[in-house]
KEFIDREN-619205 format. One record per residue (C-alpha): residue in one letter; x, y, z; residue number from 1. Coordinates in nm, 4 decimals. Each point is the difference from the previous one (the first is absolute). Last residue first. Layout:
% residues N
<milum><res>A</res><c1>X</c1><c2>Y</c2><c3>Z</c3><n>NUM</n></milum>
...
END
This chain:
% residues 244
<milum><res>A</res><c1>7.6894</c1><c2>10.6125</c2><c3>-6.3062</c3><n>244</n></milum>
<milum><res>R</res><c1>0.3680</c1><c2>0.0337</c2><c3>0.0682</c3><n>243</n></milum>
<milum><res>G</res><c1>-0.0146</c1><c2>0.3652</c2><c3>-0.1473</c3><n>242</n></milum>
<milum><res>L</res><c1>-0.3144</c1><c2>0.0843</c2><c3>0.1788</c3><n>241</n></milum>
<milum><res>G</res><c1>0.1482</c1><c2>-0.1155</c2><c3>0.3346</c3><n>240</n></milum>
<milum><res>C</res><c1>0.3093</c1><c2>0.2007</c2><c3>-0.0613</c3><n>239</n></milum>
<milum><res>L</res><c1>-0.1683</c1><c2>0.3205</c2><c3>-0.0772</c3><n>238</n></milum>
<milum><res>L</res><c1>-0.2175</c1><c2>-0.0485</c2><c3>0.2968</c3><n>237</n></milum>
<milum><res>A</res><c1>0.3130</c1><c2>-0.0121</c2><c3>0.2135</c3><n>236</n></milum>
<milum><res>A</res><c1>0.1613</c1><c2>0.2956</c2><c3>-0.1305</c3><n>235</n></milum>
<milum><res>L</res><c1>-0.3344</c1><c2>0.1801</c2><c3>0.0471</c3><n>234</n></milum>
<milum><res>A</res><c1>-0.0162</c1><c2>-0.0909</c2><c3>0.3600</c3><n>233</n></milum>
<milum><res>D</res><c1>0.3347</c1><c2>0.1135</c2><c3>0.0709</c3><n>232</n></milum>
<milum><res>P</res><c1>0.0045</c1><c2>0.2925</c2><c3>-0.2061</c3><n>231</n></milum>
<milum><res>A</res><c1>-0.3091</c1><c2>0.1486</c2><c3>0.1832</c3><n>230</n></milum>
<milum><res>S</res><c1>0.0338</c1><c2>0.3721</c2><c3>-0.0281</c3><n>229</n></milum>
<milum><res>V</res><c1>0.2260</c1><c2>0.0794</c2><c3>-0.2748</c3><n>228</n></milum>
<milum><res>M</res><c1>-0.0769</c1><c2>-0.2940</c2><c3>-0.2461</c3><n>227</n></milum>
<milum><res>A</res><c1>-0.3784</c1><c2>0.0309</c2><c3>0.1041</c3><n>226</n></milum>
<milum><res>D</res><c1>-0.0128</c1><c2>0.3700</c2><c3>-0.1504</c3><n>225</n></milum>
<milum><res>H</res><c1>-0.4169</c1><c2>-0.0320</c2><c3>-0.0234</c3><n>224</n></milum>
<milum><res>G</res><c1>-0.0026</c1><c2>-0.0294</c2><c3>0.3552</c3><n>223</n></milum>
<milum><res>T</res><c1>-0.0146</c1><c2>-0.2929</c2><c3>0.2257</c3><n>222</n></milum>
<milum><res>A</res><c1>-0.2232</c1><c2>-0.3390</c2><c3>0.1143</c3><n>221</n></milum>
<milum><res>L</res><c1>0.0908</c1><c2>-0.1798</c2><c3>-0.3376</c3><n>220</n></milum>
<milum><res>E</res><c1>-0.2654</c1><c2>-0.1810</c2><c3>-0.1729</c3><n>219</n></milum>
<milum><res>R</res><c1>0.0389</c1><c2>-0.2770</c2><c3>-0.2936</c3><n>218</n></milum>
<milum><res>W</res><c1>-0.2110</c1><c2>-0.0779</c2><c3>-0.2903</c3><n>217</n></milum>
<milum><res>G</res><c1>0.0900</c1><c2>-0.2718</c2><c3>-0.2664</c3><n>216</n></milum>
<milum><res>W</res><c1>-0.1604</c1><c2>0.0941</c2><c3>-0.3522</c3><n>215</n></milum>
<milum><res>G</res><c1>-0.1190</c1><c2>-0.2679</c2><c3>-0.2603</c3><n>214</n></milum>
<milum><res>P</res><c1>-0.3527</c1><c2>0.1358</c2><c3>-0.0194</c3><n>213</n></milum>
<milum><res>Q</res><c1>-0.0632</c1><c2>0.3864</c2><c3>-0.0021</c3><n>212</n></milum>
<milum><res>R</res><c1>-0.2721</c1><c2>0.1666</c2><c3>0.2111</c3><n>211</n></milum>
<milum><res>R</res><c1>0.2368</c1><c2>0.0621</c2><c3>0.2913</c3><n>210</n></milum>
<milum><res>V</res><c1>0.2673</c1><c2>0.1499</c2><c3>-0.2216</c3><n>209</n></milum>
<milum><res>W</res><c1>-0.2589</c1><c2>0.2542</c2><c3>-0.0975</c3><n>208</n></milum>
<milum><res>A</res><c1>-0.1031</c1><c2>0.1083</c2><c3>0.3419</c3><n>207</n></milum>
<milum><res>K</res><c1>0.3526</c1><c2>0.0229</c2><c3>0.0604</c3><n>206</n></milum>
<milum><res>V</res><c1>0.0454</c1><c2>0.2487</c2><c3>-0.2582</c3><n>205</n></milum>
<milum><res>G</res><c1>-0.2932</c1><c2>0.2331</c2><c3>0.0791</c3><n>204</n></milum>
<milum><res>D</res><c1>0.1196</c1><c2>0.0290</c2><c3>0.3560</c3><n>203</n></milum>
<milum><res>L</res><c1>0.3325</c1><c2>0.0696</c2><c3>-0.1159</c3><n>202</n></milum>
<milum><res>A</res><c1>-0.0132</c1><c2>0.4040</c2><c3>0.0787</c3><n>201</n></milum>
<milum><res>P</res><c1>-0.1083</c1><c2>-0.1031</c2><c3>0.3454</c3><n>200</n></milum>
<milum><res>Y</res><c1>0.3454</c1><c2>-0.1327</c2><c3>0.0979</c3><n>199</n></milum>
<milum><res>S</res><c1>-0.0668</c1><c2>-0.1839</c2><c3>0.3295</c3><n>198</n></milum>
<milum><res>P</res><c1>0.1263</c1><c2>0.0715</c2><c3>0.3286</c3><n>197</n></milum>
<milum><res>D</res><c1>0.0617</c1><c2>-0.2759</c2><c3>0.1102</c3><n>196</n></milum>
<milum><res>T</res><c1>-0.1241</c1><c2>-0.2541</c2><c3>-0.2983</c3><n>195</n></milum>
<milum><res>C</res><c1>0.2632</c1><c2>-0.0421</c2><c3>-0.2096</c3><n>194</n></milum>
<milum><res>D</res><c1>-0.1463</c1><c2>-0.2044</c2><c3>-0.2661</c3><n>193</n></milum>
<milum><res>V</res><c1>0.2538</c1><c2>-0.2502</c2><c3>-0.1920</c3><n>192</n></milum>
<milum><res>Y</res><c1>-0.1565</c1><c2>-0.1225</c2><c3>-0.3135</c3><n>191</n></milum>
<milum><res>T</res><c1>0.1593</c1><c2>-0.3452</c2><c3>-0.1482</c3><n>190</n></milum>
<milum><res>R</res><c1>0.0613</c1><c2>-0.1225</c2><c3>-0.3181</c3><n>189</n></milum>
<milum><res>P</res><c1>0.0940</c1><c2>-0.3452</c2><c3>-0.1769</c3><n>188</n></milum>
<milum><res>L</res><c1>0.0251</c1><c2>0.0940</c2><c3>-0.3757</c3><n>187</n></milum>
<milum><res>G</res><c1>-0.2776</c1><c2>0.0062</c2><c3>-0.2358</c3><n>186</n></milum>
<milum><res>N</res><c1>0.1254</c1><c2>0.3319</c2><c3>-0.1664</c3><n>185</n></milum>
<milum><res>G</res><c1>0.0054</c1><c2>0.1748</c2><c3>0.3411</c3><n>184</n></milum>
<milum><res>V</res><c1>-0.2785</c1><c2>0.2704</c2><c3>-0.1360</c3><n>183</n></milum>
<milum><res>P</res><c1>-0.1562</c1><c2>-0.1638</c2><c3>-0.2854</c3><n>182</n></milum>
<milum><res>G</res><c1>0.1824</c1><c2>0.0244</c2><c3>-0.3597</c3><n>181</n></milum>
<milum><res>R</res><c1>0.1359</c1><c2>0.2229</c2><c3>-0.2366</c3><n>180</n></milum>
<milum><res>I</res><c1>0.1316</c1><c2>0.2756</c2><c3>0.2120</c3><n>179</n></milum>
<milum><res>T</res><c1>0.0509</c1><c2>0.3597</c2><c3>-0.0610</c3><n>178</n></milum>
<milum><res>L</res><c1>-0.0604</c1><c2>0.1544</c2><c3>0.3430</c3><n>177</n></milum>
<milum><res>P</res><c1>-0.1506</c1><c2>0.3453</c2><c3>-0.0925</c3><n>176</n></milum>
<milum><res>S</res><c1>0.2008</c1><c2>0.3342</c2><c3>0.0359</c3><n>175</n></milum>
<milum><res>E</res><c1>-0.1155</c1><c2>0.2793</c2><c3>0.2129</c3><n>174</n></milum>
<milum><res>Y</res><c1>0.1346</c1><c2>-0.1082</c2><c3>0.3421</c3><n>173</n></milum>
<milum><res>T</res><c1>0.3421</c1><c2>-0.0838</c2><c3>-0.1354</c3><n>172</n></milum>
<milum><res>G</res><c1>-0.0045</c1><c2>0.3475</c2><c3>-0.1814</c3><n>171</n></milum>
<milum><res>L</res><c1>-0.0348</c1><c2>0.1519</c2><c3>0.3248</c3><n>170</n></milum>
<milum><res>P</res><c1>0.3499</c1><c2>-0.0919</c2><c3>0.0944</c3><n>169</n></milum>
<milum><res>H</res><c1>0.0340</c1><c2>-0.0355</c2><c3>0.3713</c3><n>168</n></milum>
<milum><res>P</res><c1>0.2020</c1><c2>0.2778</c2><c3>0.2363</c3><n>167</n></milum>
<milum><res>T</res><c1>0.2445</c1><c2>-0.1693</c2><c3>0.2536</c3><n>166</n></milum>
<milum><res>L</res><c1>-0.0162</c1><c2>-0.1675</c2><c3>0.3105</c3><n>165</n></milum>
<milum><res>R</res><c1>0.3005</c1><c2>-0.0716</c2><c3>0.1735</c3><n>164</n></milum>
<milum><res>R</res><c1>0.0163</c1><c2>0.2606</c2><c3>0.2877</c3><n>163</n></milum>
<milum><res>E</res><c1>-0.3515</c1><c2>-0.0587</c2><c3>0.0680</c3><n>162</n></milum>
<milum><res>V</res><c1>0.0408</c1><c2>-0.3763</c2><c3>0.0808</c3><n>161</n></milum>
<milum><res>W</res><c1>0.3012</c1><c2>0.0527</c2><c3>0.2333</c3><n>160</n></milum>
<milum><res>A</res><c1>-0.2095</c1><c2>0.2602</c2><c3>0.1891</c3><n>159</n></milum>
<milum><res>A</res><c1>-0.3154</c1><c2>-0.2221</c2><c3>0.0159</c3><n>158</n></milum>
<milum><res>D</res><c1>0.2008</c1><c2>-0.2983</c2><c3>0.1114</c3><n>157</n></milum>
<milum><res>D</res><c1>0.1352</c1><c2>0.2262</c2><c3>0.2813</c3><n>156</n></milum>
<milum><res>P</res><c1>-0.3377</c1><c2>0.1243</c2><c3>0.0733</c3><n>155</n></milum>
<milum><res>D</res><c1>-0.1691</c1><c2>-0.3304</c2><c3>0.0030</c3><n>154</n></milum>
<milum><res>L</res><c1>-0.3375</c1><c2>0.0806</c2><c3>-0.1945</c3><n>153</n></milum>
<milum><res>V</res><c1>0.0749</c1><c2>-0.1642</c2><c3>-0.3379</c3><n>152</n></milum>
<milum><res>G</res><c1>-0.3760</c1><c2>-0.0571</c2><c3>-0.1409</c3><n>151</n></milum>
<milum><res>F</res><c1>0.0702</c1><c2>0.1372</c2><c3>-0.3293</c3><n>150</n></milum>
<milum><res>A</res><c1>-0.1369</c1><c2>0.2870</c2><c3>0.0254</c3><n>149</n></milum>
<milum><res>A</res><c1>0.1753</c1><c2>0.0631</c2><c3>0.3167</c3><n>148</n></milum>
<milum><res>A</res><c1>0.3499</c1><c2>0.0195</c2><c3>-0.1924</c3><n>147</n></milum>
<milum><res>P</res><c1>-0.1000</c1><c2>0.3344</c2><c3>-0.1431</c3><n>146</n></milum>
<milum><res>P</res><c1>-0.1088</c1><c2>0.0322</c2><c3>-0.3604</c3><n>145</n></milum>
<milum><res>A</res><c1>0.2459</c1><c2>-0.0016</c2><c3>-0.2729</c3><n>144</n></milum>
<milum><res>P</res><c1>-0.0745</c1><c2>0.2916</c2><c3>-0.3016</c3><n>143</n></milum>
<milum><res>L</res><c1>-0.1483</c1><c2>-0.1546</c2><c3>-0.2949</c3><n>142</n></milum>
<milum><res>S</res><c1>0.1902</c1><c2>0.0527</c2><c3>-0.3402</c3><n>141</n></milum>
<milum><res>L</res><c1>0.0565</c1><c2>0.2129</c2><c3>-0.3193</c3><n>140</n></milum>
<milum><res>S</res><c1>-0.3199</c1><c2>0.1503</c2><c3>0.0411</c3><n>139</n></milum>
<milum><res>G</res><c1>0.1417</c1><c2>0.3541</c2><c3>0.0142</c3><n>138</n></milum>
<milum><res>S</res><c1>0.1842</c1><c2>-0.0996</c2><c3>0.2856</c3><n>137</n></milum>
<milum><res>S</res><c1>-0.1415</c1><c2>0.0847</c2><c3>0.3426</c3><n>136</n></milum>
<milum><res>E</res><c1>-0.3561</c1><c2>0.1659</c2><c3>-0.0938</c3><n>135</n></milum>
<milum><res>A</res><c1>-0.0621</c1><c2>-0.2361</c2><c3>-0.3027</c3><n>134</n></milum>
<milum><res>A</res><c1>0.1216</c1><c2>-0.3386</c2><c3>0.1802</c3><n>133</n></milum>
<milum><res>A</res><c1>-0.2168</c1><c2>0.1124</c2><c3>0.2961</c3><n>132</n></milum>
<milum><res>R</res><c1>-0.3115</c1><c2>0.0601</c2><c3>-0.2264</c3><n>131</n></milum>
<milum><res>R</res><c1>0.0503</c1><c2>-0.3251</c2><c3>-0.1601</c3><n>130</n></milum>
<milum><res>R</res><c1>0.0201</c1><c2>-0.1706</c2><c3>0.3376</c3><n>129</n></milum>
<milum><res>A</res><c1>-0.3034</c1><c2>0.1619</c2><c3>0.1445</c3><n>128</n></milum>
<milum><res>A</res><c1>-0.2189</c1><c2>-0.1024</c2><c3>-0.3489</c3><n>127</n></milum>
<milum><res>A</res><c1>0.1186</c1><c2>-0.3700</c2><c3>0.0474</c3><n>126</n></milum>
<milum><res>V</res><c1>-0.0938</c1><c2>-0.0049</c2><c3>0.3674</c3><n>125</n></milum>
<milum><res>E</res><c1>-0.3395</c1><c2>0.1431</c2><c3>-0.0714</c3><n>124</n></milum>
<milum><res>P</res><c1>-0.0855</c1><c2>-0.2242</c2><c3>-0.2378</c3><n>123</n></milum>
<milum><res>P</res><c1>0.0968</c1><c2>-0.3293</c2><c3>0.2102</c3><n>122</n></milum>
<milum><res>L</res><c1>0.2799</c1><c2>-0.1470</c2><c3>-0.1749</c3><n>121</n></milum>
<milum><res>V</res><c1>-0.0474</c1><c2>-0.2694</c2><c3>-0.2433</c3><n>120</n></milum>
<milum><res>D</res><c1>0.0128</c1><c2>0.2109</c2><c3>-0.3168</c3><n>119</n></milum>
<milum><res>F</res><c1>0.2829</c1><c2>0.2097</c2><c3>0.1274</c3><n>118</n></milum>
<milum><res>P</res><c1>0.2325</c1><c2>-0.2982</c2><c3>-0.0177</c3><n>117</n></milum>
<milum><res>A</res><c1>-0.0737</c1><c2>-0.0760</c2><c3>-0.3904</c3><n>116</n></milum>
<milum><res>R</res><c1>-0.2200</c1><c2>-0.2532</c2><c3>-0.1682</c3><n>115</n></milum>
<milum><res>G</res><c1>0.0999</c1><c2>-0.1802</c2><c3>-0.3041</c3><n>114</n></milum>
<milum><res>P</res><c1>0.0201</c1><c2>-0.3420</c2><c3>0.1781</c3><n>113</n></milum>
<milum><res>E</res><c1>-0.1518</c1><c2>-0.0117</c2><c3>0.3178</c3><n>112</n></milum>
<milum><res>V</res><c1>0.1310</c1><c2>0.2178</c2><c3>0.3011</c3><n>111</n></milum>
<milum><res>I</res><c1>0.1480</c1><c2>-0.1055</c2><c3>0.3202</c3><n>110</n></milum>
<milum><res>M</res><c1>0.1697</c1><c2>0.1825</c2><c3>0.2875</c3><n>109</n></milum>
<milum><res>A</res><c1>0.1663</c1><c2>-0.1929</c2><c3>0.2652</c3><n>108</n></milum>
<milum><res>D</res><c1>-0.0304</c1><c2>-0.0510</c2><c3>0.3930</c3><n>107</n></milum>
<milum><res>L</res><c1>0.2568</c1><c2>-0.2658</c2><c3>-0.0881</c3><n>106</n></milum>
<milum><res>Y</res><c1>-0.0735</c1><c2>-0.1357</c2><c3>-0.3273</c3><n>105</n></milum>
<milum><res>V</res><c1>0.2116</c1><c2>-0.3460</c2><c3>0.0017</c3><n>104</n></milum>
<milum><res>L</res><c1>0.0646</c1><c2>-0.1612</c2><c3>-0.3370</c3><n>103</n></milum>
<milum><res>H</res><c1>0.1191</c1><c2>-0.3747</c2><c3>0.0336</c3><n>102</n></milum>
<milum><res>R</res><c1>0.2678</c1><c2>-0.2134</c2><c3>-0.1851</c3><n>101</n></milum>
<milum><res>L</res><c1>0.1022</c1><c2>0.2274</c2><c3>-0.3002</c3><n>100</n></milum>
<milum><res>R</res><c1>0.2521</c1><c2>-0.0539</c2><c3>-0.2783</c3><n>99</n></milum>
<milum><res>E</res><c1>-0.2268</c1><c2>-0.1571</c2><c3>-0.2584</c3><n>98</n></milum>
<milum><res>P</res><c1>-0.2589</c1><c2>0.3084</c2><c3>0.0842</c3><n>97</n></milum>
<milum><res>M</res><c1>0.2082</c1><c2>0.2156</c2><c3>-0.2176</c3><n>96</n></milum>
<milum><res>A</res><c1>-0.1956</c1><c2>0.3056</c2><c3>-0.1469</c3><n>95</n></milum>
<milum><res>D</res><c1>-0.3170</c1><c2>-0.0281</c2><c3>0.1444</c3><n>94</n></milum>
<milum><res>A</res><c1>0.1024</c1><c2>-0.0901</c2><c3>0.3353</c3><n>93</n></milum>
<milum><res>V</res><c1>0.2710</c1><c2>0.2885</c2><c3>-0.0169</c3><n>92</n></milum>
<milum><res>A</res><c1>-0.2872</c1><c2>0.2248</c2><c3>-0.0875</c3><n>91</n></milum>
<milum><res>S</res><c1>-0.2102</c1><c2>-0.0711</c2><c3>0.3143</c3><n>90</n></milum>
<milum><res>I</res><c1>0.3055</c1><c2>0.0191</c2><c3>0.1986</c3><n>89</n></milum>
<milum><res>A</res><c1>0.0266</c1><c2>0.3635</c2><c3>-0.1107</c3><n>88</n></milum>
<milum><res>L</res><c1>-0.3696</c1><c2>0.0836</c2><c3>0.0936</c3><n>87</n></milum>
<milum><res>G</res><c1>0.0484</c1><c2>-0.1601</c2><c3>0.3584</c3><n>86</n></milum>
<milum><res>G</res><c1>0.2767</c1><c2>0.2444</c2><c3>0.0581</c3><n>85</n></milum>
<milum><res>F</res><c1>-0.2326</c1><c2>0.2773</c2><c3>0.0257</c3><n>84</n></milum>
<milum><res>S</res><c1>-0.0790</c1><c2>-0.1709</c2><c3>0.3619</c3><n>83</n></milum>
<milum><res>H</res><c1>0.2694</c1><c2>-0.2493</c2><c3>0.0734</c3><n>82</n></milum>
<milum><res>G</res><c1>0.1090</c1><c2>-0.2460</c2><c3>-0.2944</c3><n>81</n></milum>
<milum><res>V</res><c1>0.1503</c1><c2>-0.3286</c2><c3>0.0908</c3><n>80</n></milum>
<milum><res>L</res><c1>0.1446</c1><c2>-0.2266</c2><c3>-0.2678</c3><n>79</n></milum>
<milum><res>I</res><c1>0.0880</c1><c2>-0.3478</c2><c3>0.1531</c3><n>78</n></milum>
<milum><res>V</res><c1>0.2340</c1><c2>-0.1120</c2><c3>-0.2587</c3><n>77</n></milum>
<milum><res>D</res><c1>0.0405</c1><c2>-0.3444</c2><c3>-0.1509</c3><n>76</n></milum>
<milum><res>R</res><c1>0.2556</c1><c2>0.1240</c2><c3>-0.2379</c3><n>75</n></milum>
<milum><res>L</res><c1>0.2402</c1><c2>0.2766</c2><c3>0.0090</c3><n>74</n></milum>
<milum><res>E</res><c1>0.3100</c1><c2>0.0873</c2><c3>-0.2597</c3><n>73</n></milum>
<milum><res>E</res><c1>0.0774</c1><c2>0.2885</c2><c3>0.1722</c3><n>72</n></milum>
<milum><res>A</res><c1>-0.0322</c1><c2>0.2196</c2><c3>-0.3023</c3><n>71</n></milum>
<milum><res>V</res><c1>-0.3354</c1><c2>-0.1535</c2><c3>-0.0946</c3><n>70</n></milum>
<milum><res>I</res><c1>-0.1519</c1><c2>0.0511</c2><c3>0.3290</c3><n>69</n></milum>
<milum><res>V</res><c1>0.1295</c1><c2>0.3329</c2><c3>0.0154</c3><n>68</n></milum>
<milum><res>G</res><c1>-0.1148</c1><c2>0.1119</c2><c3>-0.3192</c3><n>67</n></milum>
<milum><res>A</res><c1>-0.3506</c1><c2>-0.1470</c2><c3>0.0836</c3><n>66</n></milum>
<milum><res>V</res><c1>-0.0004</c1><c2>0.2541</c2><c3>0.2858</c3><n>65</n></milum>
<milum><res>D</res><c1>0.0884</c1><c2>0.2939</c2><c3>-0.1939</c3><n>64</n></milum>
<milum><res>R</res><c1>-0.2177</c1><c2>-0.0865</c2><c3>-0.2984</c3><n>63</n></milum>
<milum><res>G</res><c1>-0.3095</c1><c2>-0.0456</c2><c3>0.2260</c3><n>62</n></milum>
<milum><res>F</res><c1>0.0669</c1><c2>0.3704</c2><c3>0.1368</c3><n>61</n></milum>
<milum><res>T</res><c1>0.0593</c1><c2>0.1390</c2><c3>-0.3708</c3><n>60</n></milum>
<milum><res>D</res><c1>-0.3068</c1><c2>-0.1595</c2><c3>-0.0905</c3><n>59</n></milum>
<milum><res>L</res><c1>-0.2076</c1><c2>0.1739</c2><c3>0.2779</c3><n>58</n></milum>
<milum><res>T</res><c1>0.1170</c1><c2>0.3338</c2><c3>-0.1739</c3><n>57</n></milum>
<milum><res>L</res><c1>0.3191</c1><c2>0.2350</c2><c3>0.0089</c3><n>56</n></milum>
<milum><res>N</res><c1>-0.0140</c1><c2>0.2709</c2><c3>-0.2583</c3><n>55</n></milum>
<milum><res>R</res><c1>-0.0419</c1><c2>0.2915</c2><c3>0.2072</c3><n>54</n></milum>
<milum><res>D</res><c1>0.3533</c1><c2>-0.0687</c2><c3>0.1698</c3><n>53</n></milum>
<milum><res>L</res><c1>0.1273</c1><c2>-0.0851</c2><c3>0.3115</c3><n>52</n></milum>
<milum><res>L</res><c1>0.3740</c1><c2>-0.1764</c2><c3>-0.0483</c3><n>51</n></milum>
<milum><res>H</res><c1>0.1932</c1><c2>0.2205</c2><c3>0.2680</c3><n>50</n></milum>
<milum><res>A</res><c1>-0.2507</c1><c2>-0.1994</c2><c3>0.2427</c3><n>49</n></milum>
<milum><res>R</res><c1>0.2053</c1><c2>-0.2886</c2><c3>-0.0396</c3><n>48</n></milum>
<milum><res>E</res><c1>0.1110</c1><c2>-0.0351</c2><c3>0.3534</c3><n>47</n></milum>
<milum><res>G</res><c1>-0.3484</c1><c2>-0.0271</c2><c3>0.1204</c3><n>46</n></milum>
<milum><res>L</res><c1>-0.2631</c1><c2>0.0697</c2><c3>-0.3062</c3><n>45</n></milum>
<milum><res>G</res><c1>0.0184</c1><c2>0.1003</c2><c3>-0.3948</c3><n>44</n></milum>
<milum><res>T</res><c1>0.0424</c1><c2>-0.3701</c2><c3>-0.1320</c3><n>43</n></milum>
<milum><res>C</res><c1>-0.0825</c1><c2>-0.2383</c2><c3>0.2184</c3><n>42</n></milum>
<milum><res>T</res><c1>0.2111</c1><c2>-0.1333</c2><c3>0.2895</c3><n>41</n></milum>
<milum><res>P</res><c1>0.0907</c1><c2>-0.3885</c2><c3>0.0055</c3><n>40</n></milum>
<milum><res>A</res><c1>-0.0343</c1><c2>-0.1975</c2><c3>0.3232</c3><n>39</n></milum>
<milum><res>L</res><c1>0.2181</c1><c2>-0.3535</c2><c3>-0.0282</c3><n>38</n></milum>
<milum><res>V</res><c1>-0.0098</c1><c2>-0.2450</c2><c3>0.2257</c3><n>37</n></milum>
<milum><res>R</res><c1>0.1574</c1><c2>-0.3611</c2><c3>-0.0118</c3><n>36</n></milum>
<milum><res>H</res><c1>-0.1119</c1><c2>-0.2099</c2><c3>0.3220</c3><n>35</n></milum>
<milum><res>G</res><c1>0.2091</c1><c2>-0.1508</c2><c3>0.2696</c3><n>34</n></milum>
<milum><res>A</res><c1>-0.2032</c1><c2>0.0818</c2><c3>0.3148</c3><n>33</n></milum>
<milum><res>A</res><c1>0.2351</c1><c2>0.3112</c2><c3>0.0584</c3><n>32</n></milum>
<milum><res>R</res><c1>-0.0604</c1><c2>0.1026</c2><c3>-0.3349</c3><n>31</n></milum>
<milum><res>L</res><c1>-0.3938</c1><c2>-0.0027</c2><c3>0.0376</c3><n>30</n></milum>
<milum><res>R</res><c1>0.0516</c1><c2>0.2106</c2><c3>0.3243</c3><n>29</n></milum>
<milum><res>D</res><c1>0.2336</c1><c2>0.2723</c2><c3>-0.1590</c3><n>28</n></milum>
<milum><res>A</res><c1>-0.2420</c1><c2>0.0208</c2><c3>-0.3092</c3><n>27</n></milum>
<milum><res>V</res><c1>-0.2855</c1><c2>0.0853</c2><c3>0.2715</c3><n>26</n></milum>
<milum><res>R</res><c1>0.1801</c1><c2>0.2778</c2><c3>0.1768</c3><n>25</n></milum>
<milum><res>V</res><c1>0.1316</c1><c2>0.1144</c2><c3>-0.3319</c3><n>24</n></milum>
<milum><res>W</res><c1>-0.3225</c1><c2>0.0302</c2><c3>-0.1906</c3><n>23</n></milum>
<milum><res>C</res><c1>-0.0362</c1><c2>0.3794</c2><c3>0.0056</c3><n>22</n></milum>
<milum><res>W</res><c1>0.3454</c1><c2>0.0507</c2><c3>-0.1858</c3><n>21</n></milum>
<milum><res>G</res><c1>-0.1496</c1><c2>-0.1636</c2><c3>-0.3277</c3><n>20</n></milum>
<milum><res>G</res><c1>-0.1781</c1><c2>0.3531</c2><c3>-0.0350</c3><n>19</n></milum>
<milum><res>H</res><c1>-0.3269</c1><c2>0.1870</c2><c3>0.1179</c3><n>18</n></milum>
<milum><res>W</res><c1>-0.1965</c1><c2>0.2759</c2><c3>-0.1302</c3><n>17</n></milum>
<milum><res>A</res><c1>-0.2551</c1><c2>-0.2651</c2><c3>-0.1422</c3><n>16</n></milum>
<milum><res>G</res><c1>0.0602</c1><c2>-0.3480</c2><c3>0.0919</c3><n>15</n></milum>
<milum><res>H</res><c1>0.2942</c1><c2>-0.2535</c2><c3>0.0348</c3><n>14</n></milum>
<milum><res>V</res><c1>0.0924</c1><c2>-0.3281</c2><c3>-0.1822</c3><n>13</n></milum>
<milum><res>L</res><c1>0.1622</c1><c2>-0.2655</c2><c3>0.1649</c3><n>12</n></milum>
<milum><res>V</res><c1>0.1279</c1><c2>-0.2912</c2><c3>-0.2266</c3><n>11</n></milum>
<milum><res>F</res><c1>0.0528</c1><c2>-0.3150</c2><c3>0.2155</c3><n>10</n></milum>
<milum><res>T</res><c1>0.2134</c1><c2>-0.3236</c2><c3>-0.0595</c3><n>9</n></milum>
<milum><res>L</res><c1>-0.0587</c1><c2>-0.2783</c2><c3>0.2282</c3><n>8</n></milum>
<milum><res>G</res><c1>0.2741</c1><c2>-0.2013</c2><c3>0.1748</c3><n>7</n></milum>
<milum><res>D</res><c1>-0.0284</c1><c2>-0.3632</c2><c3>0.0774</c3><n>6</n></milum>
<milum><res>L</res><c1>0.3063</c1><c2>-0.1149</c2><c3>-0.2178</c3><n>5</n></milum>
<milum><res>G</res><c1>0.2024</c1><c2>0.3163</c2><c3>0.0705</c3><n>4</n></milum>
<milum><res>V</res><c1>-0.0173</c1><c2>0.3541</c2><c3>-0.1299</c3><n>3</n></milum>
<milum><res>G</res><c1>-0.2976</c1><c2>-0.0675</c2><c3>-0.2164</c3><n>2</n></milum>
<milum><res>M</res><c1>-0.0590</c1><c2>-0.0040</c2><c3>-0.3912</c3><n>1</n></milum>
END
């Protein structure tokens, strides 16, 4: 369901500490090219930060995104998950593959069925994040890091990002991905590696993807928050994948 005869439909899913706001530059470019774009915010983050709760899990985020697709009656969707958003798009691919055209894992976290995000992060990273959550919120949420952690180095961009980041629900890192089939559920899927600077916490995930059959692989010479630092290049890449 696109805007015009040639329009594509994109659903853009943000990562940890972010919200749908982070996609505005890419969304503007895609809409200007005639495409339909939705950028939902997952429960407890962004403008939905007032819903932060100890009971939030990965399942919650999957239902957030699936609910938008159903409510908007979307089909033939190019579903893009950035960073932690890769987990939500894996859940949606499991639940409603018939509505999806292509999965794009943008510098994304991936876990196999039954595993939790903390299972795939380097142990020292997981320990540091648990400690920060305990100290900042009694283990309710993870405090947001500075924008430089996401490769956002321009001072104006960094200030823009840091004004909007919100604590991230710890339960989504502790809970397993409850999907039935393999990651991606047999759909066309592409991993986009942001290489300059790279995000080292994802090194293990990227090595795993390179060993799997059936995955496309692209690279962008920008930092982890590509939608902020390289919106033109990212929009062009997404359009190309959507038409592939």
